[in-house]
C-alpha positions as CSV (number, residue, x, y, z in Angstrom):
1,X,0.0,0.0,0.0
2,X,1.3,3.4,-1.0
3,X,1.5,6.0,1.8
4,X,0.9,9.6,0.9
5,X,3.2,12.3,2.2
6,X,1.4,15.3,3.6
7,X,1.7,18.4,1.6
8,X,3.0,20.3,4.6
9,X,6.0,17.9,4.7
10,X,6.8,18.6,1.1
11,X,6.1,22.3,1.1
12,X,6.0,23.8,4.6
13,X,4.2,27.0,5.4
14,X,7.5,28.7,6.4
15,X,7.6,30.2,2.9
16,X,4.4,32.1,3.2
17,X,5.7,35.5,4.3
18,X,8.5,35.3,1.7
19,X,6.0,34.5,-1.0
20,X,4.0,37.5,0.0
21,X,7.1,39.7,0.0
22,X,8.3,38.5,-3.3
23,X,4.8,38.9,-4.9
24,X,4.8,42.5,-3.5
25,X,8.0,43.0,-5.5
26,X,6.3,41.8,-8.7
27,X,7.9,38.4,-8.9
28,X,6.1,35.5,-10.7
29,X,5.4,32.2,-8.9
30,X,8.1,30.5,-11.0
31,X,10.6,33.2,-10.1
32,X,9.6,33.0,-6.4
33,X,10.2,29.2,-6.4
34,X,13.7,29.8,-7.9
35,X,14.5,32.5,-5.3
36,X,13.4,30.2,-2.5
37,X,15.3,27.3,-4.0
38,X,12.1,25.2,-4.2
39,X,12.7,22.4,-6.6
40,X,11.5,19.0,-7.7
41,X,8.2,17.8,-6.2
42,X,8.0,20.8,-3.9
43,X,8.3,23.2,-6.8
44,X,5.4,21.4,-8.7
45,X,3.3,21.5,-5.5
46,X,4.2,25.2,-4.9
47,X,3.1,26.2,-8.5
48,X,-0.1,24.2,-8.1
49,X,-0.9,25.7,-4.7
50,X,-0.2,29.3,-5.7
51,X,-2.7,28.9,-8.5
52,X,-5.5,27.4,-6.3
53,X,-7.8,30.1,-4.9
54,X,-8.7,27.8,-1.9
55,X,-5.0,27.5,-0.9
56,X,-3.2,29.7,1.6
57,X,-0.2,30.0,-0.8
58,X,-2.6,31.6,-3.3
59,X,-3.9,34.0,-0.7
60,X,-0.4,35.1,0.4
61,X,0.7,35.5,-3.2
62,X,-2.3,37.6,-4.1
63,X,-2.1,39.6,-0.9
64,X,1.5,40.5,-1.9
65,X,0.3,41.6,-5.4
66,X,-2.5,43.6,-3.8
67,X,0.0,45.3,-1.5
68,X,2.2,46.2,-4.5
69,X,-0.8,47.6,-6.5
70,X,-1.8,49.7,-3.5
71,X,1.7,51.2,-3.1
72,X,1.8,52.0,-6.9
73,X,-1.6,53.6,-6.8
74,X,-0.7,55.7,-3.8
75,X,2.4,56.9,-5.5
76,X,0.5,57.8,-8.6
77,X,-2.2,59.5,-6.6
78,X,0.4,61.6,-4.8
79,X,2.0,62.7,-8.1
80,X,-1.4,63.3,-9.6
81,X,-2.3,65.6,-6.7
82,X,0.8,67.7,-7.4
83,X,-0.5,68.3,-11.0
84,X,1.6,65.7,-12.8
85,X,-0.5,65.3,-16.0
86,X,1.0,62.0,-16.9
87,X,0.4,60.7,-13.4
88,X,-3.3,61.8,-13.6
89,X,-3.8,59.9,-16.8
90,X,-2.0,56.8,-15.6
91,X,-3.9,56.9,-12.3
92,X,-7.2,57.1,-14.1
93,X,-6.3,54.3,-16.4
94,X,-5.1,52.1,-13.5
95,X,-8.3,52.8,-11.6
96,X,-10.4,51.7,-14.7
97,X,-8.3,48.6,-15.1
98,X,-8.7,47.6,-11.4
99,X,-12.5,48.2,-11.6
100,X,-12.7,46.0,-14.7
101,X,-10.6,43.3,-13.0
102,X,-12.7,43.5,-9.8
103,X,-15.9,43.2,-11.8
104,X,-14.6,40.3,-13.8
105,X,-13.6,38.5,-10.6
106,X,-17.0,39.2,-9.1
107,X,-18.9,38.0,-12.1
108,X,-16.8,35.2,-13.4
109,X,-14.4,34.3,-10.6
110,X,-11.4,35.1,-12.9
């Protein structure tokens, strides 16, 4: 009889904060796996878990991306408030993009 190894033994949750930090820096899941030196079965499991909305790795990765987007939007807003015309335009476009993504996620779960 084949025994299954728990996922937590293959890919422990000790990486979660690093995943969030790297995602906040704009890293892709594949790049994060490389930086954390996750390879073999653990790498495959990591890439699977980071793409599964029900998984804690997915949540931490997307929390990091959300944090990055917030910081960028705050910087654009600050520049726009000083009258930077390009920042005003970019801020408005980014707001539209985020609203579209939020609506798509709400309607289709994508």
